[in-house]
C-alpha positions as CSV (number, residue, x, y, z in Angstrom):
1,M,-42.8,8.8,-13.5
2,I,-39.3,9.3,-14.7
3,R,-38.6,12.5,-16.6
4,V,-35.6,13.4,-18.7
5,S,-33.9,16.2,-16.7
6,L,-33.7,19.6,-18.3
7,D,-30.1,19.8,-17.2
8,K,-29.1,16.7,-19.1
9,I,-30.8,18.0,-22.2
10,Q,-29.2,21.4,-21.9
11,D,-25.8,19.8,-21.4
12,F,-26.3,17.7,-24.5
13,I,-27.6,20.6,-26.5
14,R,-24.7,22.8,-25.3
15,D,-22.3,20.1,-26.5
16,T,-24.0,20.1,-29.8
17,S,-23.9,23.8,-30.6
18,Y,-26.3,25.1,-28.0
19,D,-26.0,28.9,-28.2
20,E,-26.5,31.0,-25.1
21,N,-26.7,34.1,-27.2
22,V,-29.7,32.9,-29.2
23,S,-33.3,33.4,-27.9
24,N,-34.8,30.8,-25.6
25,E,-37.4,30.0,-28.2
26,K,-34.8,29.0,-30.7
27,N,-33.0,26.9,-28.2
28,I,-36.2,25.2,-27.2
29,T,-36.9,24.5,-30.9
30,K,-33.4,23.0,-31.2
31,I,-34.0,20.8,-28.1
32,H,-37.3,19.6,-29.6
33,K,-35.6,18.8,-32.9
34,I,-32.9,16.8,-31.2
35,L,-35.4,15.0,-29.0
36,K,-37.5,14.1,-32.0
37,E,-34.3,12.7,-33.7
38,I,-33.5,10.6,-30.6
39,I,-37.1,9.3,-30.4
40,S,-37.1,8.4,-34.1
41,N,-33.7,6.8,-34.2
42,E,-33.0,5.3,-30.7
43,L,-36.3,3.8,-29.5
44,S,-38.2,0.7,-30.5
45,N,-41.5,1.2,-32.3
46,K,-43.5,0.5,-29.2
47,Q,-41.5,2.9,-27.1
48,K,-41.7,5.6,-29.8
49,E,-45.4,5.2,-30.2
50,T,-45.9,5.4,-26.4
51,I,-43.6,8.4,-25.9
52,I,-45.3,10.3,-28.7
53,L,-48.8,9.6,-27.5
54,Y,-47.9,10.5,-23.9
55,F,-45.7,13.6,-24.3
56,Y,-46.7,15.1,-27.7
57,N,-50.4,14.1,-27.8
58,Q,-50.8,14.4,-24.0
59,K,-52.6,11.1,-23.5
60,N,-52.5,9.4,-20.2
61,V,-51.6,5.8,-19.6
62,T,-55.2,4.6,-19.5
63,Q,-56.0,6.4,-22.8
64,I,-52.9,4.9,-24.5
65,S,-53.7,1.4,-23.3
66,K,-57.2,1.7,-24.8
67,L,-55.8,3.2,-28.1
68,L,-53.2,0.4,-28.4
69,D,-55.4,-2.3,-27.0
70,V,-52.7,-3.3,-24.4
71,H,-52.7,-3.5,-20.6
72,K,-51.8,-0.3,-18.7
73,S,-48.7,-2.0,-17.3
74,T,-47.4,-2.5,-20.8
75,V,-47.9,1.2,-21.6
76,S,-46.0,2.1,-18.3
77,R,-43.2,-0.3,-19.1
78,N,-42.8,1.0,-22.7
79,L,-42.9,4.6,-21.4
80,S,-40.3,3.9,-18.7
81,R,-38.0,2.0,-21.0
82,G,-38.3,4.7,-23.7
83,I,-37.4,7.5,-21.2
84,K,-34.5,5.5,-19.9
85,N,-33.2,4.9,-23.4
86,I,-33.5,8.7,-24.1
87,E,-31.6,9.4,-20.9
88,K,-28.9,6.9,-21.7
89,F,-28.5,8.4,-25.2
90,I,-28.2,11.9,-23.8
91,K,-25.8,10.8,-21.0
92,Y,-23.6,8.8,-23.4
93,N,-23.4,11.6,-26.0
94,S,-22.9,14.3,-23.3
95,L,-19.8,12.5,-22.1
96,R,-18.1,12.4,-25.5
């Protein structure tokens, strides 16, 4: 499973007003807010639905495939592509 690296997220957040003097909880809240915006605006509907079910609702691939009535490989593909799109967005916007 591919995971968006915390370093990439922190670099992105730092470049978009990440404040090292603010509590960890506030920075985590800021990271979650930005990730939700990325998910809402940068992913296809299928990728968005899969990412939300997997990471926010803590469903596994088998559970998601049953919920969406699709094959497990489809869920895995949408999950991988969604994560890659998030990583690309973070990488692109961190280099600006």
